[in-house]
C-alpha positions, 0 to 999 in steps of 0.5 A: 503439505507436510506439517512441521515442527523444527527440533533443535538439531534440525535448525542450522545456525544463523547469525544476522541482526534484525532491526528492533521494533519494540512497540508500535512506534515504527521507524521512518515511513518510507523504506525500500522494503515491503511493509508488514500487514501488522504495523509492529512487525518486521517483514521477512518473507517465507520461501517463495510460494510456500502458502495457499492463495485461497482458502475458506476464510481465516476463522481461527488463530493457532498458537505454536511454539518453535521447539527452537530459536527465533532467528534460526526458525525464521531462517529455516522458513525462508529456505535456510538449508534448502526449501522446506514445506512449511511456513507461518504467518508470524513469529514472536521472540521469547528471550534475547539470546536465551538459555534455560535449565533444560540445556537449551542455549541460544548462543547468539549475541545478535539476537533480537529483543524479546517480544519482537514479531516477524511476519512471513506470510501475508494475512490474505494467504494461508500458511503451511503450519497445521496440515489439513487445518491450514485453509481456515487458520492463521498461525503464530510461532513462539520461540521456546520449548514445551518442556521449559517455561523460561521462554514464555516471557511477559514480553512474548505474551503481550506482543502475541496477545496484541497480534491475536487481537489485531487478527481477531478484530480485523477478520471477525474471529471471536476472542475465545478458546474455541477460536484461539487455539493451540496446535495441540487442541486436538487433544481437547475433547470439548473443542472437538465437540464444538468443532463437530457441531460447528465446523464438521468439514474440519478433521480435528484428528489430522494433527498430532503436535502438542505445542505450546504445551502445559507451560503456556499460560492460557488464562493470562494470555486470554485475559490480555487478548480480551481486555486489551483495547479494540477500536470501535470507531476508526478515524475517517478519511478527510479531504480539505482545501489547503489552509483548512483544519482537519480533525481525526478521532477514534473510539476505543473499547475495553477497560480504561484508562486509555493512552493515545499516540497519533502517527503521521505516515507511521511517525509519532506526532509530538503532543498528539495524545488524546482521542482526537487530533487536529491538523491546523491550516493543513498544507500539501505536505501534511497529506498522507496517512494518520493513525493512532495507537491506543494503549491500556494496562493490558496491551495496545492496538493501532487504528487503520490508516485515515488519509488526509487529502489536501486540495490546492490550486494547481501550479506550474513548474518552471519550464512547463509546456502544454501536454499532448492532446487527447488526455482523459485522466491525469493523476498528479499526486500533489497531496491528493488522488484527484484526477486533475483532468478527468472525473475519476478521483482515487481513494487511497487504501492502507499503506499508501502515502505521498513522497517526493515525486518526479514533479512535486509530490508523487504516490508511494506504495508499500508493497504489501497493502497499498492501492489507489481505488479509482473505479474507472472503466477500461479504455478501448484501443487506441490509447496511451498511458504515461507514468514516471516510476521509481521502482523498488524490488517488490517482495512478491513474484509480480507487481502491478501498475494498473489493473481492473480484474481482467487486465493488469499492467505489470511493473514486474511480471509474473514468475519473478522475471521482473520484466515489465509486462501485461497480464490477461486474467486466466489467459496469459502473462506477456512480458516486454524485453525490458526491466525497470531500474531500481531506485531511479525515476524512469518514464514508462509509456504504454501504447495500445493499438488494434494489433499490438501493445508497445512499451517506451522507456525514457522516450525510446521504444523498448519492445512490443507484444502482439496482443491488443488489450484495453487499458485498465484504470480501476486500480493503481499500484496493485492487481485485483482478482475477483474470485476470491475478491482480493488485491494482489501483486502489490507494487513497492515504489513510487508513481508520479504524473500518471497520464492517460490518453484516448489516442496513440501518441506519436514517438515525438510526443512520447519523447517530449514527455521524457524531455519535459522531465521534472518541469512536467506539463502545464497544470494551470493557465500560464501568464498571459502575454498581451499583444496588439494585432494588425487590426489594432485589437488586443490579443491575449496569448494563452497556455494551460492544461491541454484540452480544457477550455479557458474562461476569460474574466475582465475588470476595470478596478481589479475588484469586480470581475466579469466573465467575458468569454470561453475559449477552447484549448484543444492543443494547450495554447491559443489566442483570444482577441478582445473585441471590446478592449478599445472601449475601456481606459483600463481593462485587466484580465484573468484566466481560469481552467476547470 
């Protein structure tokens, strides 16, 4: 693809304001926008598809200057003035509405702060920025001009150094001048010798640019990168019972002293400023992502997200009724990713969090990195999959609900149609004639038969496709491809009450899921209703999670309890008659389901 460096004359004027992110402390955790791979950045996608989806692995970081201004460069790469054969992973601002002695005048009062970073291409992809080097290299554009150092501010150096350190630490790139290079590094004889010895397949002569030029302070920049903090031991995921304590800790390397600031779902935790943080007596509302910013005199870095899962006894919403039979999995999202019916418990990854769901809490996916790894095998036909979806408009060309590397169920189908669909990897993309609304909870139900796959929305059949597919359940919220091994098609929005069945539910049963609404279905035994039957025996009416057996316990004093029966519950409600009830003056009962 064409290599590019904008000149001042090439760039059209652009006037728009961008939300300022001056450091690692971001805004509210949940927005309707995709989140960047690098937490301090703003996400503004380059023109769609202007990147490579596979390469040789990121092994270098390339430093560019824009030969132009921050906001106009971003607009240009997004397609301002028409699509351009150029893109970049990140852009960094140098001056707010700057000017210099060489006659460059930005003349934009709404310009962003110095040091602001915008991400334009996902880190898993390869931007169009250095010609034949693209498939090995990250790229970062810096506001300014090679003939004047005024734009290369300390705010820019520090912001970019933190960014390059992040890239090096996360992708195993050495923090040296052989791997953190200028676009004009082809002029450096010693680097060309290094490349000829270690990367002979890269043509070092295919570039002709000279940026960022002689005024770029490499000594200072590399000192910031190499001496800034790095995380040597990341905080770990924790799963605890409600009411227990959870302690997260981090180990940082580099020159001290260090300052720490812990975050919960990207928001600052007041007073959490040491290398460990304890969430005492954790409740379901405390479940989510915990990370920490570590700072020293050279810069800052942020840890990976560690997830706190809080396990509480399931409760029933008022008006809940038994679910249809045949359930095999149920991810309810109540502060954890556990399968409350089956055994395939999920593990959250990266930008995942919990938010208000259709019933209680639900899963939130950030559109850029989050996924729940379940690892379950696919379910052959017949099957039914039901879920509540609150869609936001994903930044990519498609967004996945469920996937396994072979099949992917799409909330937004490939090629930007935004229709719900099914993809078979390497074979085809199939769309239903239905698009989920944005910002509204909708109940989607897929039904797989031996000859077709049907889609229902809010209890009503929308469309069917003449493809019989297995039901994927390895990953929730993103697609997966095996070569190269990576997640794709990240969903932006929320999911709740994901229920999978090993049979085809009837239209009436599907309508009952929608009709249940926020009450949902029974997750725990409902109150026992005792009656005396015609034979004078005590009968207990039982309701609870469909398909799970009841265990009945008896006691005469409410202290000592004995299991007296196990009762099957294939349809969600049943009756147990106690043959020994008349032998006791008082007998109390309790019921459990596991």
